[in-house]
C-alpha positions, 0 to 999 in steps of 0.5 A, a space after each residue: 507497488 508499481 504492478 499497474 503502472 507497468 500494465 499500462 506504460 504503452 497508454 501512458 507513453 502515448 498520452 502524458 507529458 513530462 513532469 517539470 523536473 525543476 519543481 523537485 529536488 535531485 539528490 545532489 539538490 538536498 544537502 543532506 542526501 549529497 552529503 551523506 552519499 559524498 561517504 566512501 564505503 569501507 571507512 566506518 568510523 564506528 566501534 561497539 563498546 562491548 564493555 557497555 553491553 547490557 542484556 535484559 529480557 527484552 533486548 540488548 544495548 550496546 554504545 557505539 563510539 564515533 571515532 572521528 568526533 567522539 559522540 556515543 550512541 545507543 544501539 538497541 537490538 530486539 529479537 521479535 516474535 514471528 522471526 523478526 529483528 529490530 534495530 534501533 539507533 539513537 544518541 546516547 545523550 541528545 541535546 533535545 529528543 529526536 522524533 520516533 514515529 508514534 501511531 504506525 505500530 499497531 502495538 509494541 512488537 512482543 519480544 523473545 529472549 536472546 542469550 549470548 553464545 559467545 564473547 571476546 573483546 571483538 565480537 558477540 554472538 547471539 542466539 536468535 533461536 534454534 541452533 542454526 540462527 545467530 546474530 554476530 555483533 562485530 566491535 572494529 569497525 561496528 557490524 552485525 550479521 545475521 546467521 543461518 548455519 554457515 550462511 550470512 543472511 544479511 550484514 549491517 553496516 558491513 560497507 561502512 555507510 552509518 552515519 548519524 549527524 547528532 544535534 547540536 548548538 551552531 558554533 557562531 550563536 555559541 561565540 556570541 553568548 556567555 550563557 554557562 548553560 549553552 557552554 555546557 551543552 557544547 562541552 556535553 556535545 564535544 566530549 564522550 563522557 568524563 575524564 575522556 582524554 582523547 581529543 575529538 576532531 573539530 567538525 566543519 560546517 557544510 554548506 546546507 547544514 544550517 540552512 538551505 535554499 531550493 529555488 526561492 524557498 528558505 528552510 531554517 535548520 534551527 536544529 542543525 544537521 541531523 540526517 542518518 544513514 545506514 547500509 544493509 548487504 544481502 548476499 545471494 540476491 539479485 532481485 529487490 522490490 518494494 519501496 513505493 511509490 515510484 512510477 517504475 518496473 517491479 524489480 527495483 534497478 541499480 542507482 549507481 551513477 544516478 539518482 537514489 530512489 526517493 520516498 517523499 510525499 510530493 504532489 507530482 504533475 504528470 509524472 515520468 515513468 522509470 524515474 526514482 523521484 517520489 510521488 504521492 506516498 512513501 511505504 519504506 518497506 523493501 523485500 529481497 528474494 531468491 529461490 532460498 529466501 524472501 526477506 524485508 526490511 521496514 525502515 520505520 522513519 517518516 522524514 525525506 528518505 533516499 534509498 541506493 540500490 547497487 547489485 552486484 557480486 560479493 565475495 567469491 563471486 556470489 551475487 550480492 544487492 547492497 541497500 543504503 537508506 538516508 532519511 534527513 531526520 529522526 532516528 534508525 529504527 529498522 525491522 528486519 523480517 527474515 521470511 523464509 517464504 513470501 507469505 511469512 514477510 506479508 504476516 511479519 509485516 502486518 503484525 507490525 503495522 496491521 492488515 488492510 481494512 475489510 472494505 465494503 463489498 460495494 467499493 470493490 465494485 465499479 466507480 465513475 468519477 471525473 473533475 468534475 460532474 457539473 451539477 446535480 442534473 449532470 450526476 442524474 444524467 450520468 447515472 440515467 445514462 449507465 441505466 440506459 446503456 446497462 453497464 453497472 455502477 455502484 459509486 459516482 464522485 464529485 470532485 473539488 467543484 462541487 463545494 461552495 468555493 472550495 470550502 469543504 464540508 459544504 455544497 455549491 448551492 446553485 449547482 447542488 441546491 438538494 444534496 440530499 435529494 440527489 443522494 436519496 435518488 441514488 440510495 433508491 437504486 442502491 448506489 452511492 456517492 464519494 465527494 473530496 475533502 481536502 486537508 487544506 482549509 479556505 482562510 475565511 472569516 465566515 467559513 465555520 470549519 475555519 474559524 473552528 480550527 483557528 479558535 481551537 489552535 490546530 492549525 500547523 505553525 510557521 517557524 515564527 509561531 504564526 498559523 502556517 498558510 499556503 496556496 491551494 484550491 481555495 486560495 490561501 489556506 490554512 493545514 490542520 495539524 492532524 498529528 495533534 490527537 484533539 485535531 483529529 478527534 475534531 475533525 472525525 466529529 465534522 462527518 456526522 450528519 447534523 455537522 456535514 449538511 446534506 450528508 446522508 449513509 450513502 456518502 463516502 470520502 475521499 482524501 486528496 492533495 494530503 501530501 500536503 499539496 502547497 502550490 507555492 511551497 517549496 516543491 509544492 509541499 509544506 515547508 520543512 520548517 513549519 511546526 507541529 508542536 514540538 516537532 518540525 514538519 521535516 520529522 513527520 511529512 511523510 505521516 501527514 496524509 496517514 493522519 489526514 485518512 486515520 482521522 476521516 475514516 474515524 469520522 465515518 465509523 462515528 457517524 454510524 455509531 460504530 456500526 458501519 465500515 468506512 470508505 475513504 480514498 486517500 493520495 498520500 499515505 505511509 506505512 500502516 495507512 492500509 488500516 484506514 481505507 484505500 489509496 491512490 497507489 499502486 501498492 497492493 502487495 505492501 499492506 495496501 491491497 485496495 488501491 486506485 486506478 484512474 481508468 483512461 488516465 487523468 490527463 489527456 486523451 486516450 484513443 478508444 482502443 486504449 480507453 477500452 484496453 484500460 477498462 480491461 486491464 482496470 477490471 482486474 485490479 483491486 480498485 476500479 475507478 475511471 477518473 479524468 481531468 477537468 480539461 479532458 473530453 467527457 469519458 463515459 463508457 457510452 461516448 465512443 461508439 457502440 462497439 466500443 461501449 459493448 466492450 467496456 460493459 462486457 469488462 464491467 460485467 466480469 468485474 461484477 460477476 467475480 465480486 464474490 472472489 474479490 471480496 474472499 480476497 480482502 476478507 483474507 487480507 484483513 485476516 492475515 495480511 496476504 496481499 490481493 494482487 501479487 507477483 508471480 514470484 509470491 506463489 512461485 518462489 523458486 521459478 526464477 522466470 517469475 522474478 521479473 515479470 511485471 506485465 502479468 499478475 495474480 489475484 489471490 492464488 487461483 486467478 491469473 491476468 494478463 492484460 493487453 495494453 498496446 494499441 493494435 496488438 493481435 497477440 501477447 505472450 503469457 507466462 503460465 507458472 508451476 512445473 506439473 501445474 495446469 491453467 484454465 482459459 477463463 472465457 473458453 475453458 481450454 486447458 494448458 500446462 504450466 511452466 511454459 510461455 503461452 502465445 495468445 491471439 488477441 482481438 479487442 475482446 479479449 482479456 487474457 485471464 486463467 484460473 488455476 488448476 486445482 481451485 474452485 471459484 465462486 461467481 454471480 452471474 446475474 449481473 445487475 445495476 449495482 452489487 447491492 442489488 445482486 446480494 441475494 443472487 445465486 452462485 455459479 461455482 467453477 471447478 477448475 481440477 488439477 492433474 489428479 482431479 481435485 480441487 479445493 476453495 472458499 466462499 464468504 458471505 456476510 452483510 458486505 457493510 458493517 462490522 457485525 462480521 466482527 462483533 457478532 460473528 454473522 457471517 458464513 465462511 465454507 470450504 468447497 472441496 472436490 476430491 473422488 468425484 464428489 464436490 462437498 461444502 463444510 463449514 469453516 467457522 461453526 461458531 459463525 452464522 448468517 442468514 443467506 438468500 443465496 443458493 448455488 445455481 450452477 456448477 461448471 467442473 473444468 477437465 472433467 470426464 462425463 459421469 453417468 449420473 450426478 446426485 445431491 446429498 443435502 443437510 437432512 441427509 435426502 438424496 436427489 438427482 441433478 440435471 448435467 450436460 457434458 461438452 466433450 469438446 471443452 471437457 466441462 461438465 455443467 451441473 444445473 439447478 443443484 438448488 442448495 442454499 449456499 450456506 448449508 452443508 451439502 455434497 454432489 457426487 459424481 457417479 
């Protein structure tokens, strides 16, 4: 989602230029989108032939007849476990298979029985479990309604915009051939079945059906038109979200009279704000929300897709949002996630596509990057600069200039002659490096990677069967076919230490330009008629980056013998990419909980004030990385004067103190699919005031952040949700009631952050030069009492980098609970174990009263006194040095 982009709009507006729109299509310039969008609502041509209905243990099938051309479709309905419904529509008898997206779903979703409750010649009523849940299949025109009692939750094809362009043989091709085989194919398309008497309407070819040109690029279409479309109506819904990636606000806007939102992974140079045009990634998931229910639509299609959103009033003046999906090829395969709570939808989606990969703890710390650090001496100087200015960091990144002539898996021997020495120097400080490995391969007969891929036949092919070549950073380049499992297996093997020369265990990977970017291609990407085995690129386009990251992550896992967790950043992504690492995108609550924010902005030069504000905002994002373009001035944090250096240092240090809390949130994300960064309405789904807020957000459920993003700002207004709840300023510990707009005076040092009353958050306040250096440091607990004087939280500890938490149950997971004036730690996972040297150094209880005494009961039953201090002005009780190990049972009693 675009939460981060929304938060820094003022920064972007002040320093970026507009994209060259002429390089990218509008819907009117996309033949299939224009063709589909010309359809008028209320004129459905499809009838459900109820006499063909078949009901099995796993699903229902029924044929749909296009009354205009007499082509039959097959509708499949599945009731899935977890309160979901799957709808698939394909041609009944296509002349060749249509593409169905593989590898995104983690398993074939388990089904539950459906039963017929009622049936006549007009409709069939099916049970979806329970007395009130029903699915109504109407025959003429075809329509589906999902009901809860008398309420329609969602309607499918209620506007009659289902369209399914069947595969066909071009008529002017047929007229020049006598072949009985081709003739029989044409007869097959024109007739519904043997003996059919009703004559089909003659279909007229429209411009763009069989070939299309954009600027100087021709798109041959040997399969002809193959686009699909389907509409959904959501009664009672005014707010819909999702379908990233777009540089727009949180709530999706009405697209009537403008372009639809576009999902088509593209390398967009200096994108515009508040624009539905496509960007680097695509997650075809849309969420709807009102005070009663949250639902989701997952459109499983990897082709170019456009999404129309129309909000208004339905029948009886009830608010309604209509959504229409249009894809260039493939089939209709949509998952309807029925919630009903926001967290239920996240659970449902993750049950389909998987949860966020559990990242190494160090990857949640600060990353320093630019295009490019010049050489080994430059890397060493930057590394030393962080130490000299007492600013922690964990990763330094190298862009394309570190390679030998943009040949990936290599080093420039003049600039980086001893990469292992450089990496060892970082490792000695417990720091790491990321190098870029892009999926365009320099065509050079002396380059091992190229010659291996070519000899194995692993390159994508052009429409004529030769290796597809395009222009990118190395010049002329080939593009590996990552849809091929054998190619992915070979690519993964290239990350072995004996293959990637100069690599070590503290070197990780960045997959950029994997939309794929082709500088001389249509819309700066690959021609749609390029071939991946039997499939055209148009069928799989949005999957390409997904497969690149998959292969790279597997390579990192294999190089360690399956022991170490990978860390791979990808720019392009699709549904399911969260399983393999992080995304360079702002979509943190649709699967990818970890995503990239270019602190400072990639292009241009922010003022020193805005740079500071960017660091302050970035410190509270899931992934915290500074990055900059080759032509920008250097931006290391100490280059803007001592005052700004101190402000940036403080922002980075705040990030490091909160690493235990960030790590806990990612632990939950990989277990449950719940997002790390959340809009307020996710936790307060009945509070209408939260539905459109996109200038503040939650980390987990317990921290609320309202960054300052405007220059010369003297104040902000933050909404604190929750009637009857309390919030504490994490800097001053001042208590505020929920359900109010709070005016906050700000200075340059201000980062408005609030802890929810009723929560306990663990921090490590001894900040060192890297997160790994803090491994055994003690914890400080911040206990924020609710209005009843209670609080709960958790602590999670493991080694921070291996899979042993999963394979060997080597971890600590404990509940922290404050009730009846006692704070206790109890084990949430008794069958796991992990030794830790960390201990509880301090406990700060916010909203407390002064006790007469504090005692500690340890594991052995012994009791000891604990030193404390109470500040009546802030109502903060500080317990000093309880001295108890973080991994054992204990109780603190306030007498």
